C-alpha positions as CSV (number, residue, x, y, z in Angstrom):
1,M,96.6,163.1,18.1
2,R,94.4,162.7,21.0
3,F,94.1,159.0,20.3
4,S,97.9,158.6,20.1
5,A,98.3,160.5,23.4
6,W,95.8,158.3,25.1
7,L,97.5,155.2,23.8
8,A,100.9,156.4,25.0
9,A,99.5,157.3,28.4
10,T,97.9,153.8,28.7
11,F,101.1,152.1,27.7
12,F,103.2,154.0,30.2
13,G,100.6,153.4,32.9
14,L,100.6,149.6,32.3
15,A,104.3,149.6,32.4
16,F,104.4,151.5,35.6
17,S,101.8,149.1,37.1
18,V,103.8,146.0,36.1
19,Q,107.0,147.6,37.5
20,A,105.1,148.4,40.8
21,Q,103.9,144.8,41.1
22,A,107.3,143.4,40.3
23,T,109.0,145.4,43.0
24,P,107.7,144.5,46.5
25,V,107.0,147.2,49.0
26,V,109.5,147.2,51.8
27,T,107.9,147.7,55.3
28,D,109.5,149.0,58.4
29,C,109.9,145.7,60.5
30,S,111.7,147.2,63.4
31,Q,108.7,146.1,65.4
32,A,106.3,143.1,65.0
33,V,104.4,143.3,61.8
34,R,101.3,141.2,61.2
35,V,101.3,139.2,57.9
36,S,98.0,140.0,56.2
37,T,97.8,138.0,53.0
38,A,99.0,134.6,51.6
39,E,98.4,132.5,48.5
40,R,96.4,129.4,49.4
41,T,96.4,126.2,47.2
42,I,94.0,123.3,47.7
43,E,94.7,120.2,45.7
44,R,93.6,116.5,45.8
45,A,95.4,113.6,44.1
46,G,97.7,116.1,42.3
47,V,94.8,118.1,40.9
48,I,94.5,121.7,42.0
49,L,91.0,122.4,43.2
50,E,91.6,126.1,44.2
51,R,94.4,128.6,44.2
52,A,93.7,132.1,45.5
53,E,95.1,135.0,47.5
54,V,93.5,135.0,51.0
55,Q,93.6,136.8,54.2
56,V,95.8,135.2,56.8
57,M,92.7,134.8,59.1
58,D,91.7,132.2,56.6
59,P,88.3,130.2,56.8
60,L,88.6,127.0,54.9
61,P,85.9,125.5,52.6
62,R,84.9,122.6,54.8
63,Q,83.2,120.7,51.9
64,L,86.5,120.4,50.1
65,L,88.5,119.0,53.0
66,D,89.1,115.4,53.8
67,E,92.1,113.1,54.5
68,N,93.1,113.2,50.8
69,T,93.1,117.0,50.4
70,R,96.3,119.0,50.7
71,V,96.2,122.6,51.8
72,S,99.3,124.8,51.5
73,Y,100.2,128.5,51.7
74,R,102.9,130.7,50.2
75,I,103.7,133.9,52.1
76,A,106.0,136.7,50.7
77,V,108.7,137.7,53.2
78,A,110.4,140.4,51.1
79,I,108.5,143.1,52.8
80,C,110.9,142.9,55.8
81,Q,114.2,142.6,53.9
82,G,117.1,144.0,55.7
83,T,115.7,143.4,59.2
84,P,118.5,141.8,61.4
85,E,117.6,138.6,63.2
86,L,114.2,138.4,61.5
87,G,111.8,136.0,63.1
88,L,108.3,134.6,62.3
89,W,105.8,134.3,65.1
90,I,103.0,131.7,64.6
91,Y,100.2,132.1,67.1
92,R,98.1,129.2,65.9
93,I,97.6,127.1,62.8
94,G,94.5,125.0,62.3
95,A,96.3,121.6,61.9
96,P,99.7,120.1,62.3
97,Y,101.9,121.7,59.7
98,R,105.3,121.7,57.9
99,I,107.1,125.0,57.2
100,S,110.1,126.0,55.1
101,G,111.6,129.2,53.6
102,D,112.6,129.2,50.0
103,G,112.5,125.3,50.2
104,N,114.8,125.2,53.2
105,A,113.7,124.0,56.7
106,L,113.4,126.7,59.3
107,R,114.9,126.6,62.8
108,A,112.4,126.8,65.6
109,I,113.8,128.9,68.5
110,Q,110.7,128.9,70.8
111,P,110.2,126.0,71.5
112,F,113.5,124.9,70.2
113,A,113.8,122.4,67.4
114,D,116.6,121.7,65.0
115,P,115.8,122.3,61.3
116,G,114.3,119.4,59.5
117,A,111.2,118.1,57.6
118,H,109.3,118.1,60.9
119,V,105.5,118.2,61.5
120,Y,104.8,120.8,64.1
121,N,101.9,121.0,66.5
122,G,99.6,123.8,65.3
123,R,98.2,124.3,68.9
124,V,101.6,125.4,70.3
125,P,102.7,129.1,69.7
126,A,106.1,129.0,68.0
127,M,108.7,131.4,66.8
128,F,111.0,130.5,63.9
129,M,114.2,132.1,62.7
130,L,114.2,133.4,59.1
131,A,117.5,133.2,57.2
132,A,118.8,136.4,55.6
133,G,117.5,136.9,52.1
134,T,114.5,134.6,52.5
135,Q,111.9,135.5,49.9
136,M,109.0,133.1,50.3
137,L,107.6,130.9,53.1
138,E,105.8,127.7,52.4
139,V,103.3,126.3,55.0
140,E,101.6,123.0,54.4
141,L,98.8,121.5,56.6
142,A,99.8,117.9,57.4
143,T,96.3,116.6,58.0
144,I,92.7,117.7,58.1
145,P,92.4,120.8,60.4
146,Y,90.8,120.8,63.8
147,L,89.7,124.4,63.3
148,N,87.6,125.8,60.4
149,F,90.7,127.9,59.6
150,G,94.1,127.3,58.2
151,L,96.4,130.2,59.0
152,V,95.2,132.2,62.0
153,R,97.8,134.8,63.0
154,L,101.4,135.3,61.8
155,E,103.8,138.2,62.6
156,M,107.3,139.0,61.5
157,G,109.9,141.2,63.0
158,P,113.0,141.2,65.2
159,Q,113.1,138.0,67.3
160,Q,113.6,139.9,70.6
161,A,110.6,142.2,69.8
162,L,108.4,139.1,69.0
163,A,109.5,137.2,72.1
164,V,108.6,140.2,74.4
165,S,105.3,141.0,72.7
166,R,104.1,137.4,72.5
167,A,105.2,136.2,76.0
168,V,101.6,136.6,77.3
169,D,100.1,134.5,74.5
170,Y,102.7,131.8,75.0
171,N,102.2,131.6,78.7
172,A,98.4,131.6,78.4
173,L,98.4,128.7,75.9
174,T,101.4,126.7,76.9
175,T,102.5,127.4,80.5
176,F,99.0,127.4,81.9
177,N,98.3,124.1,80.1
178,D,101.5,122.5,81.5
179,T,100.9,123.8,85.1
180,S,97.2,122.8,85.2
181,S,98.0,119.4,83.7
182,A,100.6,118.8,86.5
183,V,98.0,119.8,89.1
184,I,95.3,117.6,87.6
185,A,97.8,114.6,87.4
186,L,98.5,115.0,91.1
187,V,94.7,115.1,91.8
188,A,94.4,111.9,89.7
189,V,97.1,110.1,91.8
190,L,95.6,111.2,95.1
191,S,92.0,110.2,94.0
192,L,93.1,106.8,92.8
193,G,95.1,106.2,95.9
194,L,92.1,107.2,98.0
195,W,89.9,104.9,96.0
196,L,92.2,101.9,96.7
197,R,91.4,102.4,100.4
198,R,87.7,103.1,99.9
199,R,86.6,101.0,96.9
200,Q,83.0,101.5,97.7
201,D,83.3,105.2,96.7
202,K,83.1,104.7,92.9
203,Q,82.7,108.4,92.3
204,I,86.3,108.8,93.5
205,L,87.5,106.2,91.0
206,W,85.8,107.8,88.0
207,L,87.0,111.3,89.1
208,G,90.6,109.9,89.3
209,L,90.3,108.3,85.8
210,A,88.9,111.5,84.3
211,C,91.8,113.5,85.8
212,L,94.3,111.0,84.6
213,V,92.9,111.2,81.0
214,W,92.9,115.0,81.1
215,A,96.5,115.0,82.4
216,C,97.5,112.8,79.4
217,R,95.8,115.2,77.1
218,G,97.7,118.1,78.6
219,A,101.0,116.1,78.3
220,S,100.3,115.6,74.6
221,Y,100.2,119.4,74.1
222,Q,103.9,119.5,75.0
223,F,104.7,117.7,71.8
224,F,105.9,120.5,69.6
225,V,107.4,118.2,67.0
226,I,105.0,115.4,66.1
227,T,107.0,112.3,65.3
228,F,104.0,109.9,64.5
229,N,101.0,110.0,62.3
230,P,99.5,113.6,62.5
231,L,96.0,112.2,62.0
232,T,96.4,110.0,65.0
233,Y,97.7,112.9,67.0
234,E,94.7,115.1,66.1
235,S,92.3,112.3,66.9
236,F,93.8,112.0,70.4
237,N,92.4,115.4,71.5
238,P,88.7,114.8,70.9
239,W,89.0,111.3,72.2
240,T,90.5,112.4,75.5
241,I,87.9,115.2,75.8
242,F,85.1,112.6,75.3
243,L,86.7,110.2,77.9
244,T,87.1,113.0,80.4
245,C,83.4,114.0,80.0
246,A,82.4,110.4,80.4
247,G,84.5,109.9,83.5
248,T,83.2,113.1,85.2
249,S,79.6,112.3,84.3
250,A,80.0,108.8,85.8
251,S,81.4,110.4,88.9
252,A,78.6,112.8,89.1
253,F,76.0,110.1,88.6
254,Y,77.5,108.0,91.4
255,S,77.8,111.1,93.7
256,L,74.2,112.2,93.1
257,G,72.7,108.8,93.3
258,F,71.6,108.7,89.6
259,M,73.9,105.9,88.5
260,S,72.1,102.7,87.6
261,V,73.1,99.5,85.9
262,R,71.5,100.7,82.7
263,R,73.3,104.0,82.7
264,G,76.6,102.4,83.5
265,W,76.3,100.0,80.6
266,G,75.2,102.8,78.4
267,L,78.3,104.8,79.2
268,V,80.5,101.8,78.6
269,A,78.9,101.1,75.2
270,L,79.2,104.8,74.2
271,A,82.9,104.9,75.2
272,I,83.6,101.7,73.2
273,A,81.7,102.9,70.2
274,V,83.5,106.3,70.1
275,S,86.9,104.6,70.6
276,L,86.3,102.1,67.8
277,G,85.2,105.0,65.6
278,F,88.6,106.7,66.0
279,V,90.4,103.4,65.4
280,V,88.5,102.7,62.2
281,S,88.9,106.3,61.0
282,N,92.6,106.3,61.6
283,S,93.1,102.8,60.1
284,F,91.3,103.7,56.8
285,G,92.3,107.4,56.7
286,A,88.7,108.5,56.2
287,G,85.8,109.9,58.2
288,G,88.0,112.1,60.5
289,F,85.6,115.0,60.5
290,L,82.6,112.8,61.2
291,I,84.1,110.9,64.2
292,R,85.5,114.1,65.7
293,G,82.2,115.8,65.5
294,L,80.4,112.7,67.0
295,A,83.0,112.7,69.9
296,Y,82.4,116.3,70.6
297,L,78.7,115.9,70.4
298,A,78.7,112.8,72.7
299,A,80.9,114.7,75.2
300,F,78.5,117.7,75.1
301,V,75.5,115.4,75.6
302,L,77.1,113.8,78.6
303,I,78.0,117.1,80.3
304,V,74.7,119.0,79.7
305,P,72.4,116.9,82.0
306,V,74.8,117.1,85.0
307,P,74.0,120.8,86.0
308,W,70.3,119.9,85.9
309,M,70.9,116.9,88.2
310,L,73.0,119.2,90.5
311,W,70.2,121.7,90.5
312,K,67.7,119.0,91.6
313,R,70.0,118.0,94.5
314,R,70.7,121.6,95.5
315,A,69.1,121.1,98.9
316,Q,71.5,118.4,99.8
317,R,75.1,119.2,100.6
318,K,74.6,122.8,99.6
319,E,78.2,124.0,99.4
320,S,79.4,120.9,97.5
321,I,76.5,121.2,95.0
322,Q,77.3,124.9,94.5
323,L,80.9,124.1,93.8
324,L,80.1,121.4,91.3
325,L,77.4,123.5,89.6
326,F,79.9,126.4,89.2
327,G,82.5,124.0,87.8
328,Y,80.1,122.5,85.2
329,L,78.7,125.8,84.2
330,A,82.3,127.1,83.7
331,L,83.1,124.1,81.6
332,L,79.9,124.5,79.5
333,G,80.7,128.2,78.9
334,C,84.3,127.5,77.9
335,A,83.2,124.6,75.7
336,I,80.6,126.7,73.9
337,H,83.3,129.3,73.3
338,D,85.7,126.8,71.8
339,I,83.1,125.1,69.8
340,G,82.3,128.5,68.3
341,M,86.0,128.8,67.5
342,V,86.1,125.4,65.8
343,I,83.0,126.1,63.5
344,G,83.9,129.7,62.8
345,Y,81.5,131.8,65.0
346,V,84.3,132.9,67.3
347,S,87.6,134.4,66.0
348,P,90.3,131.7,66.1
349,D,92.9,134.1,67.4
350,H,91.2,134.1,70.8
351,W,92.6,132.1,73.7
352,S,91.3,128.6,73.8
353,L,89.3,128.2,77.0
354,N,88.8,124.4,76.9
355,S,91.7,123.7,79.2
356,L,90.6,126.4,81.6
357,G,87.0,125.0,81.7
358,F,88.1,121.4,82.4
359,T,90.6,122.6,85.0
360,V,88.0,124.6,86.8
361,M,85.5,121.7,86.7
362,L,88.0,119.1,87.9
363,L,89.3,121.4,90.7
364,A,85.6,122.0,91.7
365,Y,85.2,118.2,91.9
366,T,88.4,118.0,94.0
367,L,87.3,120.7,96.4
368,S,83.8,119.0,96.6
369,G,85.5,115.7,97.4
370,S,87.7,117.4,100.0
371,Q,84.6,118.8,101.6
372,Y,83.1,115.4,101.5
373,M,86.1,113.9,103.2
374,V,86.1,116.7,105.8
375,R,82.4,116.1,106.5
376,S,83.1,112.4,106.8
377,L,86.0,113.0,109.2
378,N,83.8,115.3,111.3
379,R,81.1,112.8,111.4
380,A,83.6,110.1,112.4
381,E,85.0,112.3,115.1
382,Q,81.5,113.2,116.3
383,S,80.5,109.6,116.2
384,N,83.6,108.7,118.3
385,Q,82.7,111.4,120.8
386,E,79.2,110.2,121.0
387,L,80.4,106.6,121.3
388,E,82.8,107.6,124.1
389,R,80.0,109.4,125.9
390,A,77.7,106.4,125.4
391,I,80.5,104.1,126.7
392,A,81.1,106.3,129.7
393,T,77.4,106.4,130.5
394,K,77.1,102.6,130.0
395,S,80.2,102.1,132.1
396,A,78.7,104.1,134.9
397,Q,75.5,102.1,134.7
398,L,77.4,98.9,134.7
399,E,79.5,100.0,137.7
400,A,76.3,100.9,139.5
401,S,74.9,97.5,138.5
402,Y,78.1,95.7,139.7
403,T,77.9,97.6,143.0
404,L,74.3,96.5,143.5
405,L,75.3,93.0,142.4
406,R,78.2,92.9,144.8
407,Q,76.0,94.1,147.6
408,S,73.4,91.5,146.7
409,E,76.1,88.8,146.6
410,H,77.4,89.9,149.9
411,E,74.0,89.9,151.4
412,A,73.3,86.5,149.8
413,A,76.6,85.2,151.1
414,R,75.8,86.4,154.6
415,N,72.4,84.9,154.5
416,Q,73.9,81.6,153.2
417,E,76.5,81.7,155.9
418,R,73.8,82.4,158.5
419,E,71.7,79.5,157.2
420,H,74.8,77.3,157.1
421,L,75.7,78.3,160.7
422,L,72.2,77.7,162.0
423,R,72.0,74.3,160.2
424,E,75.4,73.2,161.6
425,M,74.5,74.4,165.0
426,H,71.1,72.6,164.8
427,D,72.5,69.3,163.4
428,G,75.8,69.2,165.4
429,L,75.9,71.4,168.5
430,G,72.1,71.3,168.9
431,A,71.9,67.6,168.8
432,Q,74.8,67.2,171.3
433,L,73.3,69.6,173.8
434,M,69.9,68.0,173.4
435,T,71.3,64.6,174.0
436,A,73.2,65.9,177.1
437,M,70.0,67.6,178.4
438,R,67.9,64.5,177.9
439,G,70.5,62.3,179.7
440,L,70.7,64.8,182.5
441,E,66.9,64.9,182.9
442,R,66.7,61.1,183.0
443,G,69.7,60.8,185.3
444,T,71.6,58.5,182.9
445,L,74.6,60.8,182.5
446,A,77.3,60.8,185.1
447,H,79.2,64.0,185.9
448,D,82.2,63.0,183.8
449,Q,80.0,62.1,180.9
450,L,78.2,65.4,181.1
451,L,81.5,67.2,181.2
452,L,82.7,65.3,178.2
453,A,79.4,66.0,176.3
454,L,79.7,69.7,177.0
455,Q,83.4,69.6,176.0
456,D,82.5,68.0,172.7
457,S,79.8,70.5,172.1
458,L,82.2,73.4,172.9
459,D,84.8,71.9,170.5
460,D,82.2,71.6,167.8
461,L,81.2,75.2,168.4
462,R,84.8,76.3,168.1
463,L,85.3,74.4,164.9
464,L,82.2,76.0,163.5
465,M,83.3,79.4,164.5
466,D,86.8,78.9,163.2
467,S,85.6,77.7,159.8
468,T,83.3,80.6,159.6
469,D,86.0,83.2,160.5
470,L,88.8,81.7,158.4
471,G,86.6,81.1,155.4
472,R,88.4,78.9,152.9
473,Q,91.9,79.0,154.5
474,L,92.5,75.4,155.6
475,Q,96.0,76.1,156.9
476,G,94.7,78.8,159.2
477,A,92.0,76.5,160.6
478,L,94.6,73.8,161.2
479,A,96.9,76.3,163.0
480,T,94.0,77.4,165.3
481,W,93.1,73.7,166.0
482,R,96.7,72.9,166.9
483,H,96.9,75.9,169.2
484,R,93.8,74.8,171.0
485,W,94.4,71.0,171.2
486,H,98.1,70.9,171.9
487,P,97.8,71.8,175.7
488,R,94.9,69.3,176.0
489,L,96.9,66.5,174.4
490,E,99.9,67.2,176.7
491,A,97.6,67.2,179.7
492,V,96.6,63.6,178.9
493,G,100.1,62.5,178.2
494,L,100.1,62.6,174.4
495,Q,103.0,63.9,172.4
496,L,101.9,65.8,169.2
497,E,103.9,65.5,166.0
498,W,102.7,68.1,163.5
499,H,103.6,68.0,159.8
500,V,101.7,70.4,157.5
501,G,103.1,71.0,154.0
502,D,103.8,74.5,152.6
503,N,101.8,73.6,149.4
504,L,98.6,73.5,151.5
505,D,98.1,77.1,150.6
506,A,97.2,76.0,147.1
507,A,94.1,74.3,148.5
508,R,91.0,76.4,147.8
509,L,88.1,74.9,149.7
510,S,84.7,76.2,150.7
511,S,83.9,77.0,154.3
512,D,81.7,73.8,154.5
513,A,84.6,71.7,153.2
514,V,87.0,73.2,155.7
515,L,84.5,72.5,158.5
516,Q,84.2,68.8,157.4
517,V,88.0,68.3,157.2
518,M,88.3,69.8,160.7
519,R,85.5,67.6,162.0
520,I,87.3,64.5,160.6
521,L,90.5,65.6,162.3
522,Q,88.8,66.3,165.6
523,E,86.8,63.1,165.6
524,A,90.0,61.1,164.8
525,T,91.9,62.8,167.6
526,V,89.1,62.3,170.1
527,N,89.0,58.6,169.3
528,V,92.7,58.3,169.8
529,V,92.5,60.1,173.2
530,K,89.5,58.0,174.3
531,H,90.3,54.5,173.0
532,A,93.8,54.1,171.7
533,H,95.8,54.4,175.0
534,A,98.4,56.1,172.8
535,T,101.6,58.0,173.9
536,Q,102.1,59.8,170.6
537,I,99.8,61.2,167.9
538,Q,101.0,62.2,164.4
539,I,99.1,64.6,162.2
540,R,100.1,65.2,158.5
541,A,98.3,67.4,155.9
542,D,99.5,67.7,152.3
543,W,98.1,68.9,148.9
544,Q,99.0,66.2,146.3
545,A,99.6,66.8,142.6
546,Q,96.3,65.1,141.9
547,K,94.6,68.0,143.7
548,T,93.5,65.7,146.6
549,L,93.8,66.4,150.3
550,R,95.5,63.7,152.4
551,P,95.2,64.5,156.1
552,P,96.2,61.2,157.8
553,V,96.2,61.0,161.6
554,G,98.5,58.3,163.1
555,Y,99.3,57.3,166.7
556,R,101.7,55.2,168.6
557,A,100.3,53.0,171.4
558,R,101.8,52.4,174.8
């Protein structure tokens, strides 16, 4: 009897247990409800390697994963039956994925995408609309994951409640990325434009290229629906991270004076090797984990020495060094956090800090470059001011030198004029007076001859004084001579015809040349008066096109 009762109790208990498992428990989904379990299947070449119920925060067995492995999940949705406008919120999935409900494609409503057999970006938070009566969700990873996890965090509930509760996560992962990428793209354009004007500043070139690569990476995050090979898309992220690290390291090496030909070629060779590794991996569909790991390792190796170099140069450009050091330390801290997330030491439902770290580092570079430009402008302005002061001082010195030179030239001109006057007086007037004095002493000069000798001496003295007073003005000397000689010529019965051209002003003669011209004129006139027995004398002076002076003296005899 006891055995029969125990058997009956066991039967009814098993029956109740089966009934309980067959009937899903309905949960209140008026608010967001986190999905906790799913059925995971791992298969390769049609052979199921593993099928098990797992927690949604699901670490994957890395040793089983490669390009030929397929990972998929089945998630029961019946717990929220009856909830109007039921939605599914996916915070993150460790790889590009496909999703469907009861075999039907779901409609994405944030970001929006029409239903279809799409491959979605696992890095972008998304909300899908679940059709009424949906029993089972199917999620398939489209390629090897970038995280050590498959599913990370899923929630179900009314679409409005999900949108409100997950707005912060969406803005942190998507809006921040888009905004920072736009700012970095602007920095790239400004840096490259500046480098085109200052090609000797290679650190600006590499900074601009690094910003450009990072902006392209940020733009790729906006792809919610991946329309090309998901493996290629997933390779783009580590490749751009590596190139950004290479560009910023090259910029730092140039800025700090550590760049050499050997280091430059080493960076080029490393960049080519990593890039070829991604090309080969994607072409053959193998080795994806290896090349991604090598790219992250190479990027980390390039970044780690830079803070040490900055620390060694901390005494130079103190503020700029501090900015760069802060930027690189922020990048290293964020990189360590995200590397921990990738390998499983940090929970994958945390915010990714990689974009924040690179943004801080690149902005630190930008601010440091701005300070460099400000210092350069200040130095240029200071140099201009110093140059202006030096020019003003030199101008004052030159003006003083010119003043002394002019005084010296005036003094030399006076001395020269004095010597010229003494020489002319000695050779001309002195000789005439000496001849007259000797003739008077010997009694060989008559009264008229003495008067004539004295008149000649006086005329010569006047010519000498006129040429000295009038300097190089021939026309003035001729006018003075005419004023003096016209009465004398009329007194001896000679009519003077005077023709002096207006272009005589163009003649520029020295005082000595003017004196010689006037002496020729005076000698010719004296000869006419004494010997020609003329009634008329004609005097013409003209400045010919050949720059020659033609002062003919003509006369008409009685």
